[in-house]
C-alpha positions, 0 to 999 in steps of 0.5 A: 776862452770866454767866461762861463755864465749861468742862470741860478737854478732856484731863482731864474736870475743871472749869476753875475761876475766881472772876474774880480768879484761876483755874486755869492753862489754855490756851484755843484760839479755834476757827473751823470746827475751826481754831485762830485764837488761843491764850491761856495763863495763869490763867483769868478766868471770861470765856473769857480769861486774865489777863496778868502785871498781872492784866488780861485779854487780849482776843481779836482777834475782836469779843467779840459774835461770840466769844459767838455762837461759844460758843453755836453748835451746831457743835463746831468753833466756840468755845473749847477749854480745857485745864488746863495740867497736862494739855496735851500739845501736841496742838492741839484741833479741837473745843470744850470742854463747858460746866461745869454748875457754872459753873466755881466750885470748887476750883482744880486748883493748877497754877502757870503756868510761862511768862509768860501770853500771847495768840497773836493772829491774826497769830501775834504773842505778846503778853504784856501786855493791850492797852487797848481801848474796846468 
């Protein structure tokens, strides 16, 4: 499977990653226009962010279902991505556009300010990725 690439909902700029590091972002997993989970950190190219140990967080929802949501035609299902420098606290209700350049390019340069995290479906803030077997 290829990379997941997005255009920032606020700036209109591409979100870049080389799968080892990436732009500082907020990612919102949406279902029917509602945020179900949030991630914050450096983008990993695959619809997630790295934790402080450079392991990727995992969504609570089955990854296959997340992929289906990504390719769903509904604008309220999938991922909304906002570069950290442009996030103003507003919660998105629609997904980001795909980046036609596949997210390869120059990073925006923003550093994360807080520790990376995954806010799961239970509202728990997780700061270290859990190991899972898929």
